[in-house]
Biopython code that builds the backbone (N, CA, C, O; Angstrom):
import numpy as np
from Bio.PDB.StructureBuilder import StructureBuilder

atoms = [
    (1, "MET", "N", (-3.071, 13.860, -16.445)),
    (1, "MET", "CA", (-4.027, 12.801, -16.172)),
    (1, "MET", "C", (-3.493, 11.489, -16.749)),
    (1, "MET", "O", (-3.058, 11.430, -17.899)),
    (2, "GLU", "N", (-3.536, 10.454, -15.936)),
    (2, "GLU", "CA", (-3.053, 9.145, -16.375)),
    (2, "GLU", "C", (-4.022, 8.501, -17.354)),
    (2, "GLU", "O", (-5.222, 8.771, -17.337)),
    (3, "LYS", "N", (-3.470, 7.638, -18.212)),
    (3, "LYS", "CA", (-4.318, 6.850, -19.120)),
    (3, "LYS", "C", (-4.299, 5.406, -18.650)),
    (3, "LYS", "O", (-3.247, 4.849, -18.336)),
    (4, "LYS", "N", (-5.468, 4.822, -18.609)),
    (4, "LYS", "CA", (-5.613, 3.440, -18.158)),
    (4, "LYS", "C", (-6.317, 2.661, -19.266)),
    (4, "LYS", "O", (-7.347, 3.099, -19.780)),
    (5, "THR", "N", (-5.762, 1.503, -19.635)),
    (5, "THR", "CA", (-6.401, 0.661, -20.636)),
    (5, "THR", "C", (-7.231, -0.405, -19.933)),
    (5, "THR", "O", (-6.753, -1.109, -19.044)),
    (6, "ILE", "N", (-8.485, -0.502, -20.355)),
    (6, "ILE", "CA", (-9.388, -1.528, -19.832)),
    (6, "ILE", "C", (-9.679, -2.478, -20.986)),
    (6, "ILE", "O", (-10.320, -2.100, -21.966)),
    (7, "ASN", "N", (-9.205, -3.714, -20.863)),
    (7, "ASN", "CA", (-9.451, -4.722, -21.884)),
    (7, "ASN", "C", (-10.737, -5.462, -21.516)),
    (7, "ASN", "O", (-10.805, -6.125, -20.480)),
    (8, "ILE", "N", (-11.743, -5.345, -22.362)),
    (8, "ILE", "CA", (-13.058, -5.938, -22.093)),
    (8, "ILE", "C", (-12.958, -7.434, -21.799)),
    (8, "ILE", "O", (-13.566, -7.923, -20.846)),
    (9, "VAL", "N", (-12.194, -8.159, -22.613)),
    (9, "VAL", "CA", (-12.077, -9.613, -22.432)),
    (9, "VAL", "C", (-11.521, -9.945, -21.044)),
    (9, "VAL", "O", (-11.965, -10.904, -20.412)),
    (10, "ASP", "N", (-10.556, -9.158, -20.571)),
    (10, "ASP", "CA", (-9.987, -9.401, -19.243)),
    (10, "ASP", "C", (-10.990, -9.132, -18.125)),
    (10, "ASP", "O", (-11.007, -9.838, -17.117)),
    (11, "VAL", "N", (-11.819, -8.119, -18.305)),
    (11, "VAL", "CA", (-12.797, -7.758, -17.276)),
    (11, "VAL", "C", (-13.900, -8.804, -17.175)),
    (11, "VAL", "O", (-14.278, -9.207, -16.075)),
    (12, "ILE", "N", (-14.418, -9.244, -18.322)),
    (12, "ILE", "CA", (-15.575, -10.152, -18.297)),
    (12, "ILE", "C", (-15.181, -11.629, -18.421)),
    (12, "ILE", "O", (-16.032, -12.509, -18.292)),
    (13, "ASN", "N", (-13.899, -11.900, -18.670)),
    (13, "ASN", "CA", (-13.401, -13.270, -18.826)),
    (13, "ASN", "C", (-14.167, -14.050, -19.890)),
    (13, "ASN", "O", (-14.485, -15.227, -19.715)),
    (14, "ASP", "N", (-14.454, -13.365, -20.998)),
    (14, "ASP", "CA", (-15.220, -13.988, -22.072)),
    (14, "ASP", "C", (-15.004, -13.181, -23.351)),
    (14, "ASP", "O", (-14.684, -11.994, -23.299)),
    (15, "LYS", "N", (-15.183, -13.836, -24.496)),
    (15, "LYS", "CA", (-15.089, -13.134, -25.777)),
    (15, "LYS", "C", (-16.438, -12.623, -26.240)),
    (15, "LYS", "O", (-16.542, -11.970, -27.278)),
    (16, "SER", "N", (-17.475, -12.923, -25.464)),
    (16, "SER", "CA", (-18.824, -12.467, -25.774)),
    (16, "SER", "C", (-19.267, -11.447, -24.726)),
    (16, "SER", "O", (-19.453, -11.778, -23.555)),
    (17, "ALA", "N", (-19.430, -10.211, -25.169)),
    (17, "ALA", "CA", (-19.869, -9.135, -24.284)),
    (17, "ALA", "C", (-21.377, -8.988, -24.471)),
    (17, "ALA", "O", (-21.845, -8.160, -25.253)),
    (18, "VAL", "N", (-22.123, -9.809, -23.736)),
    (18, "VAL", "CA", (-23.560, -9.889, -23.985)),
    (18, "VAL", "C", (-24.427, -9.526, -22.785)),
    (18, "VAL", "O", (-25.544, -9.045, -22.975)),
    (19, "SER", "N", (-23.967, -9.734, -21.584)),
    (19, "SER", "CA", (-24.868, -9.574, -20.440)),
    (19, "SER", "C", (-24.792, -8.183, -19.820)),
    (19, "SER", "O", (-23.772, -7.495, -19.871)),
    (20, "GLN", "N", (-25.908, -7.812, -19.240)),
    (20, "GLN", "CA", (-26.007, -6.548, -18.536)),
    (20, "GLN", "C", (-25.063, -6.555, -17.329)),
    (20, "GLN", "O", (-24.455, -5.532, -17.013)),
    (21, "ASP", "N", (-24.939, -7.697, -16.659)),
    (21, "ASP", "CA", (-24.050, -7.797, -15.498)),
    (21, "ASP", "C", (-22.601, -7.521, -15.886)),
    (21, "ASP", "O", (-21.891, -6.806, -15.180)),
    (22, "ASP", "N", (-22.166, -8.089, -17.009)),
    (22, "ASP", "CA", (-20.803, -7.839, -17.475)),
    (22, "ASP", "C", (-20.621, -6.369, -17.843)),
    (22, "ASP", "O", (-19.577, -5.778, -17.565)),
    (23, "GLY", "N", (-21.631, -5.789, -18.463)),
    (23, "GLY", "CA", (-21.588, -4.361, -18.761)),
    (23, "GLY", "C", (-21.466, -3.527, -17.498)),
    (23, "GLY", "O", (-20.766, -2.515, -17.472)),
    (24, "GLY", "N", (-22.148, -3.960, -16.458)),
    (24, "GLY", "CA", (-22.068, -3.274, -15.160)),
    (24, "GLY", "C", (-20.666, -3.307, -14.585)),
    (24, "GLY", "O", (-20.224, -2.339, -13.966)),
    (25, "LYS", "N", (-19.958, -4.417, -14.783)),
    (25, "LYS", "CA", (-18.566, -4.508, -14.313)),
    (25, "LYS", "C", (-17.695, -3.465, -15.009)),
    (25, "LYS", "O", (-16.865, -2.808, -14.380)),
    (26, "VAL", "N", (-17.898, -3.326, -16.311)),
    (26, "VAL", "CA", (-17.130, -2.341, -17.081)),
    (26, "VAL", "C", (-17.504, -0.926, -16.638)),
    (26, "VAL", "O", (-16.628, -0.080, -16.462)),
    (27, "TYR", "N", (-18.786, -0.671, -16.459)),
    (27, "TYR", "CA", (-19.262, 0.632, -15.988)),
    (27, "TYR", "C", (-18.599, 1.002, -14.658)),
    (27, "TYR", "O", (-18.124, 2.124, -14.484)),
    (28, "ASP", "N", (-18.572, 0.052, -13.727)),
    (28, "ASP", "CA", (-17.971, 0.310, -12.407)),
    (28, "ASP", "C", (-16.503, 0.689, -12.526)),
    (28, "ASP", "O", (-16.036, 1.605, -11.849)),
    (29, "ILE", "N", (-15.779, -0.012, -13.381)),
    (29, "ILE", "CA", (-14.359, 0.301, -13.578)),
    (29, "ILE", "C", (-14.204, 1.683, -14.208)),
    (29, "ILE", "O", (-13.333, 2.456, -13.810)),
    (30, "LEU", "N", (-15.050, 1.993, -15.193)),
    (30, "LEU", "CA", (-14.985, 3.306, -15.840)),
    (30, "LEU", "C", (-15.245, 4.430, -14.847)),
    (30, "LEU", "O", (-14.483, 5.395, -14.795)),
    (31, "THR", "N", (-16.301, 4.319, -14.063)),
    (31, "THR", "CA", (-16.629, 5.399, -13.127)),
    (31, "THR", "C", (-15.553, 5.538, -12.048)),
    (31, "THR", "O", (-15.240, 6.650, -11.622)),
    (32, "ARG", "N", (-14.992, 4.421, -11.609)),
    (32, "ARG", "CA", (-13.898, 4.476, -10.627)),
    (32, "ARG", "C", (-12.685, 5.172, -11.231)),
    (32, "ARG", "O", (-12.039, 5.989, -10.574)),
    (33, "SER", "N", (-12.382, 4.848, -12.476)),
    (33, "SER", "CA", (-11.243, 5.463, -13.156)),
    (33, "SER", "C", (-11.447, 6.966, -13.301)),
    (33, "SER", "O", (-10.530, 7.746, -13.040)),
    (34, "PHE", "N", (-12.640, 7.376, -13.715)),
    (34, "PHE", "CA", (-12.926, 8.804, -13.865)),
    (34, "PHE", "C", (-12.818, 9.521, -12.521)),
    (34, "PHE", "O", (-12.334, 10.651, -12.461)),
    (35, "SER", "N", (-13.268, 8.869, -11.435)),
    (35, "SER", "CA", (-13.174, 9.454, -10.098)),
    (35, "SER", "C", (-11.716, 9.652, -9.679)),
    (35, "SER", "O", (-11.390, 10.548, -8.899)),
    (36, "ASN", "N", (-10.846, 8.788, -10.219)),
    (36, "ASN", "CA", (-9.411, 8.880, -9.911)),
    (36, "ASN", "C", (-8.663, 9.756, -10.920)),
    (36, "ASN", "O", (-7.434, 9.727, -10.994)),
    (37, "ASN", "N", (-9.426, 10.535, -11.696)),
    (37, "ASN", "CA", (-8.844, 11.428, -12.714)),
    (37, "ASN", "C", (-8.006, 10.691, -13.745)),
    (37, "ASN", "O", (-6.972, 11.189, -14.191)),
    (38, "GLU", "N", (-8.458, 9.505, -14.119)),
    (38, "GLU", "CA", (-7.761, 8.732, -15.151)),
    (38, "GLU", "C", (-8.540, 8.813, -16.454)),
    (38, "GLU", "O", (-9.767, 8.716, -16.465)),
    (39, "LYS", "N", (-7.818, 8.990, -17.542)),
    (39, "LYS", "CA", (-8.415, 8.849, -18.869)),
    (39, "LYS", "C", (-8.409, 7.357, -19.185)),
    (39, "LYS", "O", (-7.508, 6.635, -18.760)),
    (40, "VAL", "N", (-9.398, 6.902, -19.919)),
    (40, "VAL", "CA", (-9.563, 5.473, -20.138)),
    (40, "VAL", "C", (-9.530, 5.130, -21.625)),
    (40, "VAL", "O", (-10.134, 5.810, -22.454)),
    (41, "ILE", "N", (-8.811, 4.062, -21.933)),
    (41, "ILE", "CA", (-8.860, 3.454, -23.260)),
    (41, "ILE", "C", (-9.627, 2.151, -23.080)),
    (41, "ILE", "O", (-9.176, 1.249, -22.376)),
    (42, "LEU", "N", (-10.781, 2.059, -23.715)),
    (42, "LEU", "CA", (-11.628, 0.870, -23.622)),
    (42, "LEU", "C", (-11.326, 0.002, -24.836)),
    (42, "LEU", "O", (-11.659, 0.361, -25.965)),
    (43, "ASP", "N", (-10.695, -1.140, -24.594)),
    (43, "ASP", "CA", (-10.181, -1.984, -25.674)),
    (43, "ASP", "C", (-11.069, -3.203, -25.898)),
    (43, "ASP", "O", (-11.229, -4.040, -25.009)),
    (44, "PHE", "N", (-11.643, -3.293, -27.095)),
    (44, "PHE", "CA", (-12.505, -4.410, -27.464)),
    (44, "PHE", "C", (-11.743, -5.516, -28.198)),
    (44, "PHE", "O", (-12.364, -6.360, -28.845)),
    (45, "LYS", "N", (-10.425, -5.526, -28.110)),
    (45, "LYS", "CA", (-9.618, -6.549, -28.789)),
    (45, "LYS", "C", (-10.057, -7.944, -28.342)),
    (45, "LYS", "O", (-10.227, -8.204, -27.151)),
    (46, "ASN", "N", (-10.235, -8.823, -29.307)),
    (46, "ASN", "CA", (-10.631, -10.226, -29.097)),
    (46, "ASN", "C", (-12.095, -10.416, -28.685)),
    (46, "ASN", "O", (-12.516, -11.541, -28.416)),
    (47, "VAL", "N", (-12.867, -9.337, -28.633)),
    (47, "VAL", "CA", (-14.299, -9.481, -28.355)),
    (47, "VAL", "C", (-14.972, -9.892, -29.669)),
    (47, "VAL", "O", (-14.848, -9.205, -30.682)),
    (48, "GLU", "N", (-15.683, -11.020, -29.635)),
    (48, "GLU", "CA", (-16.279, -11.565, -30.851)),
    (48, "GLU", "C", (-17.763, -11.232, -31.001)),
    (48, "GLU", "O", (-18.294, -11.233, -32.111)),
    (49, "LEU", "N", (-18.427, -10.949, -29.882)),
    (49, "LEU", "CA", (-19.862, -10.684, -29.911)),
    (49, "LEU", "C", (-20.188, -9.594, -28.896)),
    (49, "LEU", "O", (-19.749, -9.654, -27.747)),
    (50, "VAL", "N", (-20.964, -8.594, -29.329)),
    (50, "VAL", "CA", (-21.375, -7.499, -28.446)),
    (50, "VAL", "C", (-22.879, -7.297, -28.618)),
    (50, "VAL", "O", (-23.384, -7.291, -29.741)),
    (51, "THR", "N", (-23.591, -7.131, -27.503)),
    (51, "THR", "CA", (-25.029, -6.861, -27.577)),
    (51, "THR", "C", (-25.329, -5.462, -27.038)),
    (51, "THR", "O", (-24.523, -4.857, -26.332)),
    (52, "SER", "N", (-26.508, -4.977, -27.393)),
    (52, "SER", "CA", (-26.918, -3.663, -26.890)),
    (52, "SER", "C", (-27.104, -3.693, -25.376)),
    (52, "SER", "O", (-26.884, -2.674, -24.721)),
    (53, "SER", "N", (-27.498, -4.817, -24.802)),
    (53, "SER", "CA", (-27.640, -4.919, -23.338)),
    (53, "SER", "C", (-26.311, -4.634, -22.651)),
    (53, "SER", "O", (-26.248, -3.890, -21.672)),
    (54, "PHE", "N", (-25.258, -5.234, -23.179)),
    (54, "PHE", "CA", (-23.920, -4.996, -22.620)),
    (54, "PHE", "C", (-23.535, -3.528, -22.774)),
    (54, "PHE", "O", (-23.091, -2.892, -21.818)),
    (55, "LEU", "N", (-23.706, -2.994, -23.981)),
    (55, "LEU", "CA", (-23.285, -1.616, -24.247)),
    (55, "LEU", "C", (-24.105, -0.601, -23.454)),
    (55, "LEU", "O", (-23.566, 0.409, -23.002)),
    (56, "ASN", "N", (-25.396, -0.859, -23.282)),
    (56, "ASN", "CA", (-26.222, 0.042, -22.469)),
    (56, "ASN", "C", (-25.720, 0.094, -21.034)),
    (56, "ASN", "O", (-25.615, 1.171, -20.446)),
    (57, "ALA", "N", (-25.411, -1.069, -20.473)),
    (57, "ALA", "CA", (-24.957, -1.128, -19.085)),
    (57, "ALA", "C", (-23.548, -0.560, -18.926)),
    (57, "ALA", "O", (-23.256, 0.128, -17.947)),
    (58, "ALA", "N", (-22.681, -0.850, -19.890)),
    (58, "ALA", "CA", (-21.282, -0.431, -19.778)),
    (58, "ALA", "C", (-21.084, 1.041, -20.126)),
    (58, "ALA", "O", (-20.371, 1.758, -19.424)),
    (59, "ILE", "N", (-21.713, 1.488, -21.208)),
    (59, "ILE", "CA", (-21.416, 2.816, -21.742)),
    (59, "ILE", "C", (-22.635, 3.737, -21.719)),
    (59, "ILE", "O", (-22.516, 4.906, -21.352)),
    (60, "GLY", "N", (-23.793, 3.232, -22.101)),
    (60, "GLY", "CA", (-24.989, 4.071, -22.133)),
    (60, "GLY", "C", (-25.277, 4.727, -20.794)),
    (60, "GLY", "O", (-25.640, 5.902, -20.743)),
    (61, "GLN", "N", (-25.120, 3.979, -19.710)),
    (61, "GLN", "CA", (-25.390, 4.504, -18.366)),
    (61, "GLN", "C", (-24.467, 5.663, -17.986)),
    (61, "GLN", "O", (-24.812, 6.476, -17.129)),
    (62, "LEU", "N", (-23.301, 5.737, -18.619)),
    (62, "LEU", "CA", (-22.368, 6.825, -18.306)),
    (62, "LEU", "C", (-23.013, 8.187, -18.566)),
    (62, "LEU", "O", (-22.686, 9.173, -17.907)),
    (63, "TYR", "N", (-23.927, 8.229, -19.531)),
    (63, "TYR", "CA", (-24.560, 9.498, -19.901)),
    (63, "TYR", "C", (-25.556, 9.985, -18.850)),
    (63, "TYR", "O", (-26.040, 11.114, -18.936)),
    (64, "SER", "N", (-25.865, 9.150, -17.865)),
    (64, "SER", "CA", (-26.699, 9.591, -16.746)),
    (64, "SER", "C", (-25.874, 10.369, -15.730)),
    (64, "SER", "O", (-26.416, 11.105, -14.904)),
    (65, "LYS", "N", (-24.568, 10.199, -15.800)),
    (65, "LYS", "CA", (-23.672, 10.752, -14.780)),
    (65, "LYS", "C", (-22.696, 11.789, -15.335)),
    (65, "LYS", "O", (-22.248, 12.676, -14.608)),
    (66, "TYR", "N", (-22.370, 11.677, -16.613)),
    (66, "TYR", "CA", (-21.348, 12.534, -17.221)),
    (66, "TYR", "C", (-21.879, 13.192, -18.487)),
    (66, "TYR", "O", (-22.749, 12.654, -19.171)),
    (67, "GLU", "N", (-21.339, 14.361, -18.780)),
    (67, "GLU", "CA", (-21.646, 15.059, -20.021)),
    (67, "GLU", "C", (-20.905, 14.400, -21.183)),
    (67, "GLU", "O", (-19.860, 13.779, -20.992)),
    (68, "SER", "N", (-21.454, 14.542, -22.380)),
    (68, "SER", "CA", (-20.814, 13.998, -23.588)),
    (68, "SER", "C", (-19.393, 14.522, -23.757)),
    (68, "SER", "O", (-18.485, 13.769, -24.109)),
    (69, "THR", "N", (-19.205, 15.803, -23.506)),
    (69, "THR", "CA", (-17.884, 16.412, -23.661)),
    (69, "THR", "C", (-16.859, 15.731, -22.759)),
    (69, "THR", "O", (-15.746, 15.425, -23.188)),
    (70, "PHE", "N", (-17.248, 15.494, -21.499)),
    (70, "PHE", "CA", (-16.346, 14.823, -20.562)),
    (70, "PHE", "C", (-15.983, 13.431, -21.075)),
    (70, "PHE", "O", (-14.814, 13.046, -21.066)),
    (71, "LEU", "N", (-16.983, 12.683, -21.517)),
    (71, "LEU", "CA", (-16.729, 11.316, -21.991)),
    (71, "LEU", "C", (-15.867, 11.318, -23.250)),
    (71, "LEU", "O", (-14.979, 10.478, -23.393)),
    (72, "ASN", "N", (-16.120, 12.246, -24.156)),
    (72, "ASN", "CA", (-15.303, 12.333, -25.375)),
    (72, "ASN", "C", (-13.846, 12.647, -25.065)),
    (72, "ASN", "O", (-12.944, 12.174, -25.757)),
    (73, "GLU", "N", (-13.617, 13.440, -24.031)),
    (73, "GLU", "CA", (-12.250, 13.821, -23.664)),
    (73, "GLU", "C", (-11.538, 12.768, -22.829)),
    (73, "GLU", "O", (-10.308, 12.707, -22.825)),
    (74, "ASN", "N", (-12.298, 11.938, -22.121)),
    (74, "ASN", "CA", (-11.691, 11.033, -21.149)),
    (74, "ASN", "C", (-11.822, 9.552, -21.457)),
    (74, "ASN", "O", (-11.300, 8.722, -20.713)),
    (75, "MET", "N", (-12.504, 9.205, -22.532)),
    (75, "MET", "CA", (-12.671, 7.792, -22.882)),
    (75, "MET", "C", (-12.436, 7.608, -24.377)),
    (75, "MET", "O", (-13.039, 8.297, -25.200)),
    (76, "THR", "N", (-11.559, 6.678, -24.715)),
    (76, "THR", "CA", (-11.278, 6.316, -26.095)),
    (76, "THR", "C", (-11.627, 4.849, -26.270)),
    (76, "THR", "O", (-11.254, 4.016, -25.443)),
    (77, "ILE", "N", (-12.332, 4.532, -27.331)),
    (77, "ILE", "CA", (-12.714, 3.142, -27.604)),
    (77, "ILE", "C", (-11.908, 2.661, -28.802)),
    (77, "ILE", "O", (-11.908, 3.294, -29.858)),
    (78, "ILE", "N", (-11.221, 1.533, -28.629)),
    (78, "ILE", "CA", (-10.375, 0.998, -29.695)),
    (78, "ILE", "C", (-10.720, -0.461, -29.983)),
    (78, "ILE", "O", (-11.340, -1.148, -29.170)),
    (79, "ASN", "N", (-10.304, -0.907, -31.152)),
    (79, "ASN", "CA", (-10.425, -2.308, -31.575)),
    (79, "ASN", "C", (-11.854, -2.843, -31.561)),
    (79, "ASN", "O", (-12.077, -4.021, -31.282)),
    (80, "ILE", "N", (-12.811, -1.983, -31.862)),
    (80, "ILE", "CA", (-14.199, -2.438, -31.955)),
    (80, "ILE", "C", (-14.513, -2.602, -33.441)),
    (80, "ILE", "O", (-14.199, -1.722, -34.243)),
    (81, "ASN", "N", (-15.131, -3.724, -33.812)),
    (81, "ASN", "CA", (-15.387, -3.927, -35.244)),
    (81, "ASN", "C", (-16.489, -2.988, -35.727)),
    (81, "ASN", "O", (-17.230, -2.425, -34.921)),
    (82, "SER", "N", (-16.592, -2.825, -37.021)),
    (82, "SER", "CA", (-17.476, -1.793, -37.582)),
    (82, "SER", "C", (-18.947, -2.032, -37.255)),
    (82, "SER", "O", (-19.676, -1.073, -37.004)),
    (83, "ASP", "N", (-19.403, -3.281, -37.253)),
    (83, "ASP", "CA", (-20.805, -3.554, -36.906)),
    (83, "ASP", "C", (-21.086, -3.182, -35.453)),
    (83, "ASP", "O", (-22.107, -2.568, -35.146)),
    (84, "ASP", "N", (-20.171, -3.561, -34.564)),
    (84, "ASP", "CA", (-20.340, -3.246, -33.148)),
    (84, "ASP", "C", (-20.223, -1.748, -32.905)),
    (84, "ASP", "O", (-20.879, -1.207, -32.015)),
    (85, "ASP", "N", (-19.389, -1.078, -33.694)),
    (85, "ASP", "CA", (-19.248, 0.369, -33.575)),
    (85, "ASP", "C", (-20.557, 1.063, -33.958)),
    (85, "ASP", "O", (-20.946, 2.043, -33.324)),
    (86, "GLU", "N", (-21.228, 0.565, -34.978)),
    (86, "GLU", "CA", (-22.533, 1.119, -35.365)),
    (86, "GLU", "C", (-23.546, 0.938, -34.239)),
    (86, "GLU", "O", (-24.321, 1.847, -33.941)),
    (87, "LEU", "N", (-23.536, -0.245, -33.611)),
    (87, "LEU", "CA", (-24.427, -0.512, -32.484)),
    (87, "LEU", "C", (-24.099, 0.423, -31.323)),
    (87, "LEU", "O", (-25.002, 0.951, -30.674)),
    (88, "LEU", "N", (-22.819, 0.627, -31.062)),
    (88, "LEU", "CA", (-22.393, 1.530, -29.994)),
    (88, "LEU", "C", (-22.886, 2.959, -30.256)),
    (88, "LEU", "O", (-23.363, 3.630, -29.342)),
    (89, "LYS", "N", (-22.770, 3.410, -31.480)),
    (89, "LYS", "CA", (-23.238, 4.758, -31.814)),
    (89, "LYS", "C", (-24.740, 4.893, -31.562)),
    (89, "LYS", "O", (-25.203, 5.927, -31.080)),
    (90, "LEU", "N", (-25.486, 3.856, -31.886)),
    (90, "LEU", "CA", (-26.928, 3.862, -31.642)),
    (90, "LEU", "C", (-27.231, 3.893, -30.142)),
    (90, "LEU", "O", (-28.098, 4.644, -29.697)),
    (91, "VAL", "N", (-26.519, 3.082, -29.371)),
    (91, "VAL", "CA", (-26.694, 3.046, -27.912)),
    (91, "VAL", "C", (-26.402, 4.425, -27.318)),
    (91, "VAL", "O", (-27.146, 4.902, -26.462)),
    (92, "ILE", "N", (-25.326, 5.061, -27.767)),
    (92, "ILE", "CA", (-24.952, 6.378, -27.250)),
    (92, "ILE", "C", (-26.011, 7.415, -27.621)),
    (92, "ILE", "O", (-26.394, 8.241, -26.793)),
    (93, "LYS", "N", (-26.476, 7.370, -28.852)),
    (93, "LYS", "CA", (-27.504, 8.314, -29.300)),
    (93, "LYS", "C", (-28.760, 8.179, -28.444)),
    (93, "LYS", "O", (-29.320, 9.178, -27.993)),
    (94, "ARG", "N", (-29.198, 6.949, -28.223)),
    (94, "ARG", "CA", (-30.404, 6.715, -27.415)),
    (94, "ARG", "C", (-30.188, 7.122, -25.964)),
    (94, "ARG", "O", (-31.088, 7.680, -25.336)),
    (95, "ALA", "N", (-29.004, 6.848, -25.427)),
    (95, "ALA", "CA", (-28.708, 7.207, -24.028)),
    (95, "ALA", "C", (-28.735, 8.722, -23.853)),
    (95, "ALA", "O", (-29.282, 9.227, -22.873)),
    (96, "LYS", "N", (-28.150, 9.438, -24.792)),
    (96, "LYS", "CA", (-28.157, 10.907, -24.717)),
    (96, "LYS", "C", (-29.589, 11.430, -24.724)),
    (96, "LYS", "O", (-29.937, 12.304, -23.931)),
    (97, "GLU", "N", (-30.415, 10.895, -25.616)),
    (97, "GLU", "CA", (-31.816, 11.334, -25.703)),
    (97, "GLU", "C", (-32.577, 10.990, -24.417)),
    (97, "GLU", "O", (-33.331, 11.811, -23.896)),
    (98, "TYR", "N", (-32.374, 9.789, -23.923)),
    (98, "TYR", "CA", (-33.083, 9.324, -22.730)),
    (98, "TYR", "C", (-32.714, 10.143, -21.507)),
    (98, "TYR", "O", (-33.591, 10.604, -20.778)),
    (99, "PHE", "N", (-31.424, 10.328, -21.280)),
    (99, "PHE", "CA", (-30.997, 11.024, -20.069)),
    (99, "PHE", "C", (-31.204, 12.525, -20.164)),
    (99, "PHE", "O", (-31.304, 13.195, -19.136)),
    (100, "LYS", "N", (-31.270, 13.064, -21.366)),
    (100, "LYS", "CA", (-31.568, 14.486, -21.528)),
    (100, "LYS", "C", (-32.999, 14.759, -21.043)),
    (100, "LYS", "O", (-33.265, 15.800, -20.443)),
    (101, "LYS", "N", (-33.897, 13.841, -21.301)),
    (101, "LYS", "CA", (-35.295, 13.984, -20.873)),
    (101, "LYS", "C", (-35.438, 13.829, -19.362)),
    (101, "LYS", "O", (-36.357, 14.383, -18.759)),
    (102, "LYS", "N", (-34.528, 13.077, -18.757)),
    (102, "LYS", "CA", (-34.599, 12.817, -17.309)),
    (102, "LYS", "C", (-34.145, 14.010, -16.476)),
    (102, "LYS", "O", (-34.526, 14.147, -15.314)),
    (103, "ILE", "N", (-33.330, 14.867, -17.077)),
    (103, "ILE", "CA", (-32.737, 15.971, -16.312)),
    (103, "ILE", "C", (-33.737, 17.097, -16.119)),
    (103, "ILE", "O", (-33.414, 18.110, -15.498)),
]
sb = StructureBuilder()
sb.init_structure("model")
sb.init_model(0)
sb.init_chain("A")
sb.init_seg("    ")
for serial, (resi, resn, name, xyz) in enumerate(atoms, 1):
    if name == "N":
        sb.init_residue(resn, " ", resi, " ")
    sb.init_atom(name, np.array(xyz, "f"), 0.0, 1.0, " ", f" {name:<3s}", serial, name[0])
structure = sb.get_structure()
């Protein structure tokens, strides 16, 4: 399986990852990559600001379509600062709980 690096700043053309629309762009690239049997490295290098809206749209929504095991094996997140990483963990936890109830 190929590995593909997705640089957040390149996708959204901004150092602030704040909008749901920008998160949707990242989500679309991730799902397309997974459909093409590509493993993904999601690179937050040079991202200065991240909001839960962005993370919910980009990553949280993945849990509606994929199992945690699949995402853990096929997506690696790098260069995210510790505060944003804590926010990401919270978003993932909530997404897992939310989508588990939907199934």
